[in-house]
Phi, psi and omega in degrees: 000109178270133180249126175260118179252121178256135181087042188295339184263000179279179181305307183282319181301322179298318179287326180296330179303326179279314186287336180273337186306320181292348187263355179148174178301132181249121171263105186258123184247136170276171179300325180295337181267334177210092182275118183290353174276357184240094183304320181297320180292321178302308182297320180298315181296313182296320182286337176280314183283322183051060184285160172272335180224134175243125179243114183262100181252023178239153182193166169273112188242007178281087192303311181287321181295331180300333179298332179254358178229052185298324182297317180292318179301315180290325180298318183276318187271339184243305184290316182298313176302325176296319178294315178302316182293320179294318178293320178298318179298319179296321181278346188073025183268159174267132176254127173250127188223153183242132178239203196213156172294343182289359174285349178258159179271351176082011184272348181289143181280333182254170176300148181280139171255164187300332183274355179295149179296138177268150178200068183299144185253005183220163175301317179303309180299318180294322181292323178291320177295320178298326176295317176302314183294323179293324178295313180295323182293335182289337173084011179265187178273131182207151169241123178245124179250118171270127181230181186210147168047055187289138175217155178185171183290339182261139175080180181268146179193177184299321181300313181293325177297315180296319179297320179296315180293325183291341178286333187249335188253150174257347177220149182208139176256130180224138182299135183243357182253021169241126186237137178195185181251112171302129186236118182293138175302325180297323178293316179301317181294318180297313180296322179299317178296318178296315180297320178299314180298316185286327180283344178259350181228088174099340178233049184300141174281140174289157175303128179084002182276131177238122179253137180245130180226147168270135183224102180210154179290163178282166175068078176296150177217170172276165176301322181295314178298319179298315180299316180297321179294319179302310183293319180297314181291320179296327178295343180263359181256121178301135177117342177263128178248090186251133175278329185280137174253151184303321183284356176265006176268115185268135176281128177231171180266163175301322180298331179278350180226071183292143178229158179302322180258139177280136178254149175290136177290326179244110178248018181289131182245128176278120185257019184301319181298315178298313182297321181289313184293327186245009176063041185245166169224120183293128183274168172293147182279341190296318177300327177293321177297316180300317179295319179299315180297322177297318179295317179296323179293318178297316179296320180298329182261015172084016179266000000 
């Protein structure tokens, strides 16, 4: 069983290289080797490799920039997944794809379940939802995981942004009226490996079956709470020289911090379907954050 991994150098892709390895030979491609903005290159790579499993861990993720680059966002997030799904259907391959909490408008009071109505408020969210729809329309076998607030030691993310700001600033304002679950890239990769194993051994997908799951860590928080935890935890790890203290992070509203793209106020995802189907329990994100900070400190100090 050959596995084609796209986006090997991203946050999730980097972790997937490890979690997919036990399941078969992995052909891992960087964006330079398979650019999702280039349909001809996508088809060429898939027809050359002829994988049994395609894992798409790449996307256009510049949420605010997408407002001024909608064509590129749709080419990568919507058209490319459709091409991947069509090629997968022809090969009889399974497609694993990642989507986002931004497909919702955030107005629901409770955590979102997979059957809730979608209403994306940004180009990024609309392009990701269009990608989901293109995958289902292709008629092949697929697993789509909607996740939220991804972080990891590899690539750029909110944790690294807060650490960078905390080195220089003594005060910081962070939005407190948007709530979601910070989700470790390592957790996404681990669950993906488990799901792959189970869907190929005893829980095979029927031809044309597409399953949608929410995949997020437990214990939702606001961006402000997350930022305070990052700074507090980093202060306990040798190697970080931070000027900012957790209690100097001020809670502000979304209205006080306008951005080009609208974000959902409620990004909480109910993962019950995932937990039931695969016998899992989503863990708290904080131990993953602690491990990430330890790794960053070691790297920062040349280890």
